[in-house]
N, C-alpha and C positions, 0 to 999 in steps of 0.2 A: 631197285628198292620199291617195295609196295607201300604206297602212302595211304593214309586213312583220315577221315574227316568226321566231325561231329554232325549231328542232325541240323543244327543251326547253320553250319558252314555249307552243307549241301543245299538247304532250302534257299539260302541267299544266292548261291550260284545258279540254282534253277530259275529263280525269279529274274536274274540278270539275263539268262539265256532266253527265257520265254518272251521277254520284251522284244526280242529280235525275230521271233518266229510266229507263224500263223497259230491260232489257238488250237490246242490239242495235239500239236506236233510231237511234243515230248512223250505224251502217253502212247502215241502210235509207235514211236521208236522203241519205248520200253516193251510194249506188247509184242513187237516183232522179235526182239531179242528173247523174251520169255517163251514165245512160241517155238523158236528154234531149239532152245534147250529142252523143252518138254518133248518135242518131236524126236530129238536125239535119244532121250532116255527111253521113250516108248519103243523105238526101233521101227515098229509098224504102226502108223497112226490110224489107218483105216480099220474100223472095227474095235478099236481100243475103247476103254471106258475111263473117262476123266471126270473128276469131281472138283468143283471150285468152291472154296470157302470164301465168301465175299463179305467184306466189311464196308463201312461207310466212306472210307477215304479213297485217295487216288489209286492206291495199290489194289483196291477192289475193282476199280475201273481197268487197271492193267490186266487183272485176271480175267475179267469179262471179255475184253478184246482179244486176249490170247485164246480164251475158250471159243470165241467166234471163229478164229482162224483154224483151230483144230477141228471144229465141227464141219467147216467147209471142206476139210480134207478127209472127212468120213469117220471121225471119231464120234462116239456117243458121249456128249458132254452135258453134265448136270451141274446145277449150282444151288448151294444153300445160301440164302440172303440173310445174313445174321445181323447186319447193321440196322440202325434206326432209319437210315436212308440208303439209297443205292445210286450209283452213277447212272443217270437216266439214259444217256446216249449209248454207253457201253452195254447196258441191259437190253436196249432195243436192238442193237446190232447182234447181240448174243441170241436173242429169241428169233430174229429173222433168219439166222443161220441154222436154226433147228435146235438150239440149246433149250434145255428144260429146267425149270425151277422146281426143286424138291425139298422135302423136309427131313429126310433121313440120309445117312452116309452111304448105305448100300455096300457094294463090293467093287470099288473102282480099281483100275490098274495104277492110277496116278492121282494124287491129290495136290491141288494148287492152293497154298495158304495165302490168301489175300485179305486177311482179317484186319490187321493193324499195320501201320507203316512206321516210318522212322521217327515220327513225332510222339509216339506213345511212350509212356514211362509208368513205372509201378506195376502192380499186379493186374492181370487181365480181369475185367468184369464179366458178369454173366450177360448173355449166354456164351460169350467167347471162351471162358475158362472151361466150361463143361464140353464145349464142342472140340476144343483142342485136345482135351484128355481122351475123348472118343476117337478122334482122328489119329492120335499117336498109337492107338491100339489096333488100328486097321492094318492088315498086311498089304500095304501099297507103297509105292514110291511117293515121297513127300517133297514137294518143291515149294520153298518159301519165296515170296515176292519181296524183294528189297531187304527184309530182315525177318527171321522167324518170329512169329507173333509171341509176345511174352518176353522178348529180349530187348533190353534198352540199347538202342543203336549207338548211343554215344559213349556208354560206359561198360557194356557187357553184363550189367546186372540182370538177374532173373529173380523176380520177387514172388513168383508163384508158378502156375502152369505155363508151359512154353512149348512151342512146336519143336519136335525133333526132326529136323530136315535132313534128307539125304543130299539135297543140293539147295543152295541159296543163290538166287539170281538177283544181284544187287545192281541198282541203276546209277550210272554216271561215274561212281567212284566207290571204293571200299569205305565202309563206316567203321569207326574205331571199335565199337562194341562187338563187331564180328571177328575181331582178332583176339579178344581178351575173355578168358573164362570168368564166370561160368557160361556166358553167352556163346563163346566160341565153340564150346562142346555141342551146341545145338545147330550149328551151321551146316555141317557136312562139307561137301565140296563147294568152294566159293567160286561163282562165275560173275565177273564184272561186265556189264553191258555198257558200251560206249554210246552215250546219247548226246555228246557234244559239250559236256560241262568243262572240259579241260581248261580253256582260256579264262574261265570265270572262278576257278577254285583258288582259295588263298593258300598260305603256307599250311602244311598238314598239321593235324592234331597229333597224329601218331605215325610211325613208320616201322616196317619190318625189313631188316636187311636180308639180301639174297646172298647166295654163295659168291656171286661176282663181286658184290659190295665188300664182303669180308676178305676175299682174295686180294682186292685192291688196297685194303687197309693194313693187312698184315705186313710187318716188316720182314724182309728177306735179306740174308747176308749177301754182300757183294765181295768182290775180289780183295778189297782192302779191309774187310771186317775183322775185328778181333772180339774177344769176349767182352770188352768194355763197350765197344760200339753196339754189340748185340744186347747189352743190358745186364747189369748186376743187381740181383734182387736179394734183399735181406728177408728172412722168414723167422718170426718169433712165434713159435707154436709148440704144442705138446707140453706134457707135464708128467709127473710120476704116474698119474692115473690114466692119462690119455696119450700114450706114446704113439699110437697109430696115426693120429691127426698130423703130427709132424712129418711122418713118412709120406703120407698122401699129399700134403701141401707141397713138399719138396719135389715129389714125383711129378705133380701137375706142372710145376714151374719148369723143370728140366725137360719134360716131354713137349712143352709148348715152345721151347727154343730159347730159354734164358741163356745168356752168355756165361753166367756164373751164378750159383746160388750160395749165399752165405747164410748158414743156419745157426741160430743161437737157441740154447735151451739148457735144461738141467741134465744130469747124468743119464737117467733112464731113457728119455727120448733121444739124446745124443747117441747112445749106443745103438738104438734102432736105426736112426738115420745113417750112421756110419756103415752099418751092415748092408742096408738096402741101396744106399746111394753114395758110393765112394767118390763120386764126382763133386759132391758138396763140400764146401769149405766150412768147417765146423768150429764154433766157439762154445765151449762148455762154460756155463755161467754158475758161479757160486754166490753171486749177488745180482740184483736186477739192474744191470748196467750194460749198455752197448758201446761204451767208449772205445773198446779195443777191437771192434768188429772189422773196421776197414771201410773202404769206399763202397757205398750202396747207392743205387739210383732210384730205388723204390722199395717200400717195405710191405710185407704182409704180416698182419698181427691178429692173433686171436684163436685159431683152431686148436681146441684142446688145451688152451693156455691156463685155464682156471680163472677164478674170479676173486681171489683173495688179495691181500695187501701186496704180496710179491708181484703178482700179475699186474696189479694196478700200477705199481711203480715202473715196471718194465714197459707197459703200454705208454705211460706218460713220457718216458725217454724216447720211444719210437715216434710219438706224435710231436715231439719237440724238434725233430729233424726237419730240414727244409727240402724234403723230397715227397713225392706222392706216396700215399699210404692206403692200402686196402685193409678194411676192418671186417672181420668175420667172427661168428660164433661168440666165444666168451668175451672178446673185445667189445662186442655190441652190448652185452650185459653190463660191462663195466661203464661204458659211456652213457648207458641209460640212467645210471646212478650219478654220473659226474659229466654232464654235458659240457662243462667248461673245457674238457680235454679236446673238444673239437674246435676251439678257437685258434685257428691257424690259417696261414695264407696259402700254403701248398695244398694241392688237391687231395680230397679224401673220397674214396669209393667204398661204400658199405654194401654188404651182400647178405641182408637178412632174409629169413623166411618170415611168414606172416606173424608168428608168435613173437619173434624178436623185434619186428617193426612195431608191433602193438605195444611192447614194453617201452620202446623209444618214444612213442607218441602218447602213451598213457590211455590207450583205447582197448576194447576187447578184441581178441584176435579174429573172432568171426566177422567183425565189421571190416577188418582189413581184407579177409578172404572174399567178402561180398562186394567190395569196392576197391580193387587193387590199384587202379589208376589214381583214384582220388587220394589214397593214403601214400602212395609212392611219391606223387607230386607234392603233397603236403610236407612229407619228411624232407624232400630235397630243398624246399623253400625254408622250412623252419630251422633245419640243421646246417644249411649251407654246404651240402655234400651232394655227390652223385649217388643215386640209390639203384641198386640192382636187387629187385624184390623177387626172390626165388619162389617157384611154385609150378602149378600145372600150366600157367602162362607166366613166364618170366618177363618182367618189364624193367626197363632202365629209364630212370627219370633224372633230369637235371633242370634246374630252374630256367625258364624262358627258352626251352628247347622242346621239340616234339618228343613225346615218349616213344621209346623204341620197344617193340614187342618182339620177343624171340619166338620163332616158329619151328625150331628144331627140338629134338628131345625124344624121350621114350619114357613110358610109365615105369619101366624097369629101373630108372634112375632114382626112384624113391626108395633108397636104401642108405644105410649109414656110411658116412665118409665121402660120399660123392661131392658134397659141398666143400670139403677140404681140398679136393682136386680142383674144383672151380676156382677157389681162392688162389691156388698156385698159378693156374693159367692166367687169371686176371692180373696178378702181380707181375708175371713175366712180361705181359704186354705193356703194363705201366712202365716197367724198367726199360723197355725197348723204345719208349718215347711216345706211345699213344696217349691221347687225352683220357681222362677217366671215363668220359662218355663213350668214346670209341672202344676203349679197352673193355669196359663192361659189356657192351653189345657184342663185340667179337668173341669175348670169353664165353658168354652165354651160348652163342651160336656154335662154337667149337666144342664146348662141353656137351651140348645136346647132340651134335653130330657124332661125337665120340661115343656117347651113350647108345646111339643107334647101332654103330659099328660093333660095339662090345656085346650088346644084347643079342642082336640078330634073332629076336623073337623068343629069347630065353633069359633066365635070371643072370644078373651080373654082380660083380663086386666093384667097390670103388677103385681098387687096384686095376681091374680090367679097364675101367674108363680112362685112367691115366695112361695105360699102355696103348690105348686106341687113339690117343690124341694125334700122333704123327700120321696115322692113316687118315684121320679126319682132315688134317691139313693138306695131305696129298690129294684127297678127293675134291677139294675146293677148286683146283685148277680145271679138272675135268668137268665139274658141274657148271662152272662159270662159262666155259667154252661152249657147252651144249645148251646154254640159256637158263641154267638153274633147274632145280627139281621142285615141283609143287609140294608144299608141306601140308 
């Protein structure tokens, strides 16, 4: 599991560690790691051209000391001193090694971004903002020190100009904002340099599951398993207008390993589900009641269900059951109008996109997009539910738990119906006995992995994603045995 921390958590750990070490030790450790990454990227250090963008903070000092080391190995290293002050010892060492201070970017092979560090927030000020815009336009490798300048290291917010790094070399431990969009899209490849913070770090602020983690959490049938031990899921989805949502949700649940799917709906979606999935046990409804459905260990409600009175009554019946419930799509619109439906003791996992979460919280959707962690956490606390916020970075939030950040997926998943498949996967895992927190995180991981398998660099359909779920599950065992695949 990759754990991540806020800027405050990192600074506190650094202070505790520095109290045990000679002055300057941490900066030298950081510079050594940064130098190694830069040298690897350059391939041949001697004769290469390196430009340092140096700010006022410690990461400016890291850059200068790394520049010193590269210069001593024969690189031509120049530095633009953009801050109101400069790390004096680092600058002296840089100059002694032959480094030069310049005013223009030139044509370097590699740029080292040491402008602002983990403590910065909000939009970059001048001259940093203009310098970042110029640097992004240069045809050179870009290496960010600790965090790309312009990215909030604790939240991933980007308020203006920000460095587009090819590689981010972060010190001590991963920062939360490096995992969450929009900041994550500026990170490039993430390299974590061990500087000894481990014993001083608190519980993480966020975490990203690996293939090994998910492989360990997924239930697998044993010799004595039957369909009830594997989990019976009820699905209330689809309507006269949106019959496909029912097909896709049921497909996601079956492909994810549900022991049995009990589908309830009106005649048009029932006909489609019966045609596509003869394995499903179907109850055709002529009134919004689930009294005759039979034993269910978890429910999925909402995809394509509609938002009228009939759907409201059916959702109320589902939420009155004393089993876990996953709410998606139209169910979220209904509960945004009637939050009282969420007053229950059994777990609830909601799977909104930014617009749906915005309606639940009564805020503009662009605010949710800009600050995904904040709003997912707020919804979990206010509504008393587990939140799986879908998007370019999917996050899973539960009150008093580290936010889980999903790192699988493909941009090809941005197509209609894929969320319906996700709801089926998540519901199957709830029915199998996973907590809402684990079910949400594992469902997001599998859904993203299935999207990669189905796309393989080309467009996909939601049905393709459902069909690829078994392959995604099979691949987990191989990935976890090989140590996982970097996302």
